[in-house]
C-alpha positions as CSV (number, residue, x, y, z in Angstrom):
1,X,96.5,59.2,155.1
2,X,98.9,59.5,158.1
3,X,100.4,62.7,156.7
4,X,96.9,64.3,156.4
5,X,96.0,63.3,160.0
6,X,99.3,64.6,161.3
7,X,99.0,67.9,159.4
8,X,95.4,68.4,160.7
9,X,96.5,67.7,164.3
10,X,99.3,70.2,164.0
11,X,97.1,72.9,162.5
12,X,94.4,72.3,165.2
13,X,97.1,72.5,167.9
14,X,98.3,75.8,166.5
15,X,94.7,77.1,166.5
16,X,94.1,75.8,170.1
17,X,97.3,77.5,171.3
18,X,96.3,80.8,169.8
19,X,92.7,80.6,171.1
20,X,93.7,79.6,174.6
21,X,96.3,82.3,174.7
22,X,93.6,84.9,173.8
23,X,91.4,83.4,176.6
24,X,94.2,83.9,179.1
25,X,94.7,87.4,177.7
26,X,91.0,88.2,178.3
27,X,91.6,87.5,182.0
28,X,94.3,90.2,182.1
29,X,97.3,88.2,181.3
30,X,100.1,89.4,178.9
31,X,99.6,87.7,175.5
32,X,103.3,86.5,175.2
33,X,103.3,85.1,178.7
34,X,99.9,83.5,178.0
35,X,101.2,81.8,174.8
36,X,104.3,80.5,176.6
37,X,102.2,79.0,179.4
38,X,99.8,77.5,176.9
39,X,102.7,75.8,175.1
40,X,104.1,74.7,178.4
41,X,100.9,73.0,179.4
42,X,100.6,71.2,176.1
43,X,104.2,70.0,176.1
44,X,104.4,69.4,179.9
45,X,107.6,71.5,180.0
46,X,108.3,74.8,181.8
47,X,105.0,74.9,183.8
48,X,106.9,75.0,187.0
49,X,108.2,78.5,186.5
50,X,107.1,81.4,188.7
51,X,104.9,82.7,185.9
52,X,102.8,79.6,186.2
53,X,101.5,81.0,189.5
54,X,99.7,83.6,187.4
55,X,97.5,80.6,186.3
56,X,97.4,78.4,189.3
57,X,96.3,81.3,191.6
58,X,93.5,82.5,189.3
59,X,90.2,80.4,189.3
60,X,89.3,81.1,185.7
61,X,92.8,80.4,184.3
62,X,92.9,77.2,186.3
63,X,89.8,75.9,184.5
64,X,91.3,76.8,181.1
65,X,94.6,75.1,182.1
66,X,92.7,72.0,183.3
67,X,90.9,71.8,179.9
68,X,94.3,72.2,178.1
69,X,95.8,69.3,180.1
70,X,93.1,66.9,179.0
71,X,93.6,68.1,175.4
72,X,97.3,67.6,175.8
73,X,97.0,63.9,176.9
74,X,94.5,63.1,174.1
75,X,96.8,64.8,171.5
76,X,99.9,62.9,172.7
77,X,98.1,59.6,172.3
78,X,96.9,60.4,168.8
79,X,100.3,61.6,167.7
80,X,102.1,58.5,169.0
81,X,99.6,56.3,167.1
82,X,100.2,58.3,163.9
83,X,104.0,58.2,164.4
84,X,103.9,54.5,164.8
85,X,102.0,54.1,161.5
86,X,104.5,56.5,159.8
87,X,107.5,54.4,161.1
88,X,105.9,51.3,159.6
89,X,105.8,52.9,156.2
90,X,108.5,52.5,153.6
91,X,111.5,54.8,153.4
92,X,110.3,57.0,150.5
93,X,106.9,57.5,152.3
94,X,108.7,58.5,155.5
95,X,110.9,60.9,153.7
96,X,107.9,62.6,151.9
97,X,106.0,62.8,155.2
98,X,109.1,64.3,156.9
99,X,109.6,67.0,154.3
100,X,105.9,67.9,154.3
101,X,105.9,68.2,158.1
102,X,108.9,70.4,158.1
103,X,107.3,72.7,155.5
104,X,104.1,72.8,157.5
105,X,106.0,73.6,160.7
106,X,107.9,76.4,159.0
107,X,104.6,77.8,157.6
108,X,102.9,77.7,161.0
109,X,106.0,79.4,162.6
110,X,106.0,82.2,160.0
111,X,102.2,82.6,160.4
112,X,102.6,83.0,164.2
113,X,105.5,85.5,163.7
114,X,103.6,87.6,161.3
115,X,102.3,90.6,163.3
116,X,99.7,91.4,160.6
117,X,98.2,87.9,160.4
118,X,98.5,87.2,164.1
119,X,96.8,90.5,165.1
120,X,94.0,89.8,162.6
121,X,93.4,86.3,164.0
122,X,93.6,87.6,167.6
123,X,91.0,90.3,166.9
124,X,88.7,87.7,165.2
125,X,88.9,85.4,168.2
126,X,88.4,88.3,170.6
127,X,85.3,89.4,168.8
128,X,83.8,85.9,169.1
129,X,84.6,85.7,172.8
130,X,83.2,89.2,173.4
131,X,79.9,88.3,171.6
132,X,79.6,85.1,173.7
133,X,80.2,87.1,176.9
134,X,77.6,89.7,175.9
135,X,75.1,87.0,175.1
136,X,75.7,85.4,178.5
137,X,75.4,88.7,180.2
138,X,72.1,89.5,178.5
139,X,70.7,86.1,179.4
140,X,71.6,86.4,183.1
141,X,72.1,89.9,184.3
142,X,71.3,89.0,187.9
143,X,71.5,85.9,190.0
144,X,70.4,85.4,193.6
145,X,73.2,84.4,196.1
146,X,71.2,84.5,199.3
147,X,67.8,85.8,200.4
148,X,67.8,87.1,204.0
149,X,64.1,87.9,204.2
150,X,61.3,89.3,202.0
151,X,62.9,92.7,201.5
152,X,66.6,92.1,201.7
153,X,69.0,89.7,199.9
154,X,72.4,89.2,198.3
155,X,72.7,89.1,194.5
156,X,75.3,89.0,191.8
157,X,75.0,91.7,189.1
158,X,77.0,91.9,185.8
159,X,77.8,95.4,184.6
160,X,76.6,96.1,181.0
161,X,77.8,98.9,178.7
162,X,74.3,100.3,178.4
163,X,73.4,100.0,182.1
164,X,74.6,103.5,183.2
165,X,77.2,102.3,185.7
166,X,80.1,101.7,183.3
167,X,83.0,104.1,184.0
168,X,81.6,105.4,187.3
169,X,83.2,105.3,190.7
170,X,81.2,103.6,193.4
171,X,80.6,107.0,195.1
172,X,79.1,108.2,191.8
173,X,76.9,105.1,191.1
174,X,74.1,106.0,193.5
175,X,73.9,102.5,194.8
176,X,74.4,103.4,198.4
177,X,71.6,105.9,198.2
178,X,69.4,103.1,197.0
179,X,70.3,101.0,200.0
180,X,72.6,98.7,198.0
181,X,76.0,97.8,199.5
182,X,78.7,96.4,197.2
183,X,80.5,93.6,198.9
184,X,82.8,92.3,196.1
185,X,83.8,93.3,192.6
186,X,85.3,90.6,190.3
187,X,87.1,92.1,187.3
188,X,88.4,88.8,186.0
189,X,92.1,89.6,186.6
190,X,91.5,91.0,190.1
191,X,88.9,90.7,192.9
192,X,88.1,93.6,195.2
193,X,86.6,92.5,198.5
194,X,84.7,95.4,200.2
195,X,85.8,97.9,197.5
196,X,86.4,101.5,198.4
197,X,84.2,104.5,197.1
198,X,86.8,105.4,194.4
199,X,86.7,101.9,192.8
200,X,85.7,102.3,189.1
201,X,83.1,100.1,187.6
202,X,83.7,98.6,184.1
203,X,81.8,96.5,181.6
204,X,81.8,92.8,182.5
205,X,82.5,93.4,186.2
206,X,80.6,91.0,188.5
207,X,79.3,92.7,191.6
208,X,78.1,90.8,194.7
209,X,75.7,93.2,196.4
210,X,73.5,93.2,199.5
211,X,70.5,95.4,200.0
212,X,66.8,96.0,199.1
213,X,65.8,93.3,196.7
214,X,63.5,95.7,194.7
215,X,66.3,98.3,194.3
216,X,68.8,95.6,193.3
217,X,66.4,94.2,190.7
218,X,65.7,97.7,189.4
219,X,69.4,98.3,188.9
220,X,70.0,94.9,187.4
221,X,67.2,95.2,184.8
222,X,69.0,98.3,183.4
223,X,72.1,96.2,182.8
């Protein structure tokens, strides 16, 4: 029973490391750096490197890292409990468990090193994340930040692939002509405060805009 629990925990940890690495990657982080930092958080080793600043200075990555730290503590408690039960077993049982765990670890290592399997798994997780983002975007294409008066206000808009703004520079978007001023663009991996006219809009960008409420809502409903 202890062997099964231990094996399940290791497999789940491997899945968590891969999923969280892809989440970090979706914020613009390199996949290999993301995987290293994920393992560092889980094992509490190496998270003091300069690369850790890529996480600590990014609001979304900090939330993911905080979640991983909680998972790490819970996993360590569970593993220690299982290990104690294993150590209380007889010698033959311990030997069988040890061999099985080595085989499992080698299997997981080879699975991770396989470019074909790793890429297929990464694409699968990325599709799931993309679908969830698209659903969230469709449910909430616009949210009010501040209403100045009856006609003017500040809103947050999310750019959709079918909204007509994807791939356009701000100067080409026609927002200024509709009395809409873009104050900030959050691209996930970088935030542009008071972006210039040559800034390109991409799917998933979060825009904080100020202007005529009617015009803002007209633009948002197309997203």
